[in-house]
N, C-alpha and C positions, 0 to 999 in steps of 0.2 A: 520481624517475622524469622523464623528458623529458615535456614538454608536445607531444605529436605533433599535438594538435589546434591548437595555437598556430602549429605548423610548416609547416601546410597552406597551399600556395599561395604562400609565402615562400621556402621550402628546397626544394632537390633532395633527393631519398632514394635511397641506396645500401645495398643489401641484398646483400651478398657472403657467399657461403658456402664456406667451405675444406671440401672433400668429404672426409668420413670421418675428419677430424682429431679425435684423441684430446685432452681436456682435459689429460692429465699428459703427453703430448706437446709440446703448445703451452707449456705451463709451464716443461717443461726446457729447451726452445729459448729462450725469453725469459731464462731464468736464465744461461743460457750465452751470451747477446749475439748468437744467430744471426739474430733477426728485428728490426733495429734500426728499419725503417720501421712495423711494427707497434706496437713499444714507443714511439714517440711519438704514437701514439693512446691508448695506454692509460693507466690510472689507475697511481699508483705501487703500488697493491695488486696489479697484473697483472690477468691474465684473470679473468672471473668464472666459476665453475662453474655451470653450469646443467644442467637435465635436458632432452634432447631428447624431442618429442612423438612422435618414430616412431623405429624402429631400422634404416631403411633410406633410401635417397634418397628415393624416390617418396613413402612415407608422410609423413617429414618434411617435405618441400616443399608438400604437399598441405595440411598442418597449417598451415605458414607463411603460406601465400596465403590461408588460411582467419582468419588474424590471432593463430594460436596459435604465437608465436616460443618459443624453449627458456624453459623455466620456473625461476624461481631455485629453488635448492636447499633455502632455509630454509622451514618450513612456514609456511602462511598462503595467504590469498587476495590474489594479486600482481595489481595493475592492468596491463591490457595497453596497449602504443603503437597497435595498430591492432585493430579489431574489426568485426564485421559485425553488423547488427541480428539479434537472436535472444533471445526472449522469454526470461526467467529467467536471463540471463547474469550471474553474480556478480563479474565481473573487470574491468568497464567502469568507468572513473574519469573525473572530468571532464576530465581530460588525453588519454584515450584519442580516437583519430580513428575516429569510426565510419562505416560506409558500408552504404548500401542497397543491397547486391549479393550476390552468392554467392561473390566472393572480392575480397580488396584491390586486385588488379591492375586490374580492371575498374572497381572503384570509384574508384581515384585517376586513371583515365582520365576516368571523368565528371566528375571536377573539374579537368579541364584539363591532366593531366599526360599528358607523351609516356611510353610503357612500353616499355622495352627489355631484352630478354633475351639475354644472350651466354652459350650453352649451355656446357657442359662433358663430364660424365660421361653415360653411356648414354640416360638417361632424358629428355635435352636433344637428342638428336642428330637427331630429325626423320627416322629413318630406318624408322620404323613407325608405325602408329596410336598406339601407346604412347609412342613416342619423340617424339610430338607433342603428348600432351594436356597436358604443363605449358607448352610454348611458346606453344602457342596462345592461352594467356589473355591474351598481350602483343600490342599493335599492332605491334609488330616484333620479329622472334626472328631468330638467326642461330647456326649450328653447322656447323663445318668440321672434317676429320680432324685439322688442325693445333690443334686446341682438346682434343683428347680425351686419353684416359688416356694412351696410348702415345707421344705426342709429348714428347721430353724438353724441348722449349721451349714448351709449352703456354700456360704464363701469359702468357708475352711476345706470343704471337700473339694471345691473347685482348685483352691491354691494347692492343696496338698497332691493333688493328682496332676497339676501341671509342674510342680518340683519334681514329681519322678519321672515326666517325659523329658524336661529340661535334662536330666541326668544320662539321658540317653542319646543326646544330641551332641556331637562334637563342638567345642567352643568355636572351631574355626567356621563351622556352619552358621551361616547368618540367619536370622529368625523374624518373622512376622507372627506376632502372638496377638489374637485377638480374644479377650474375654467378656463375657457379658454377665454382669453381677446380678443375681435375680432377687438378692435379698431386699432391695430399695423397692422393688416393685409389690403390686399387691399379693398377697395379704400381708401387709407389714405391721400389722397389728399382733402376729405371732411373736414379735420382739419385745413387747411390751406387756410386764404382767397385768392381767386384770384387763385389759382392752379388749372391747368385744367389736370396733370398728377401725379402720385405718384412719389416720388423722395425719397433720403435721407432726404431732409429738410419736406417733409409731414409725413414720419414716425416718425421722431423726434417731430414734433408737436402733433401727435397721441400719443406717448408715454408720452409726458409731460401731455397731456389731462388723459390720464389713470393713471399716478402717481397720479395725485391731487384728484383722487376717491378713493385710495386705503387705506389711513388712516383709517378711521372708521372700516374698515373690520378687518386690524390687530389689532385694539385697542379691537373691539370685542370678537375676537378670543382669546387673551391674558386674557381677563376677564375669558374666561370659563376655561382654562387651560394651563399649558406649552406648547409650540407649537413646533414643528418639522416643519419647513418652507421650502419650494423648490420653487425658482421662476426661471424661465429660458423661453428660446424660445424652440421652437419646429423645427425650421429651419430659415434659413434666405430666403432672395429674392434678385432678381437682378433688378435693374433700367437702363438697357441699357449698363451697364458693359461689355466689350467684346463682344457686339453685344446681350447679354442675357437679356431677360424680364422674372420675375416671377421667380418659383422654379420648383421645380420637375425634377432638372437638377444637373448635378456633376458640381458645381463651388465652390471655397472656400468661397464665399459670402453666399453660401446657407449651406454649412456645418458648418460654425463657428458661435457659438450661445453663448449668455450671460448667465450665470449660478451663481446662488447662493444658499447655503443651510446654515441653520443657526439654533440655537436653541433660542427660545426667552421664558423669563418666566414670570409664571402667575403675573397677576396685581392685581388681586382681582376681587370681583363682582364690579356692577355698584354704583355708589357715590348714 
């Protein structure tokens, strides 16, 4: 387990969610060499399979921001990276970063972090009270239609915008960056020529596209400071398996998500 408590104040923190990405899809894409940038961050064993705390975006992210990231699939009481003060909690360890707040976003802000949300899917689009509920946890939040699920270049737009914002922040300012990648959410068929419906193959194509956009972001973050990096899916989805379509349902393909946490060193400022 990463000592998140020891990272507080010295490391920037990245939480990147690949929306709706299934564990089996992420694993197949990795095995086929479609995600070389993510592969550089992953251990030799590849993606870790974890269970999501929610079966759709809103529920899962509410849990994430309360300190409940996807849980290891093996039995046991698994210590958490982040937690909120909560009497009777059994998953807080000495390495857990604990906050006296009702969410980890405001908890990090109270510790001097600038909190930045780059939205993706509808629960971050700021176009309704519900679409504002999660973004408003952050000191700074952004969403544009070009970040959304129907834009073929959404991840590039998200990354380019984030890079512009990073240039405006002093390197000494610690950062909590949350980025919700919308490309892997339906309709992923827009990423595969000729596809008329979403499938394992179209989500793999969407993931390959998103992977190709991530290198400049990771590089820029490493230039600022050491980085605590968490990349995961919020939930999976179904493409007709056992008669099911979509998510917000109890199926193993929805509950099983790919997960990565790692520490990345600072590489120094721009050349």
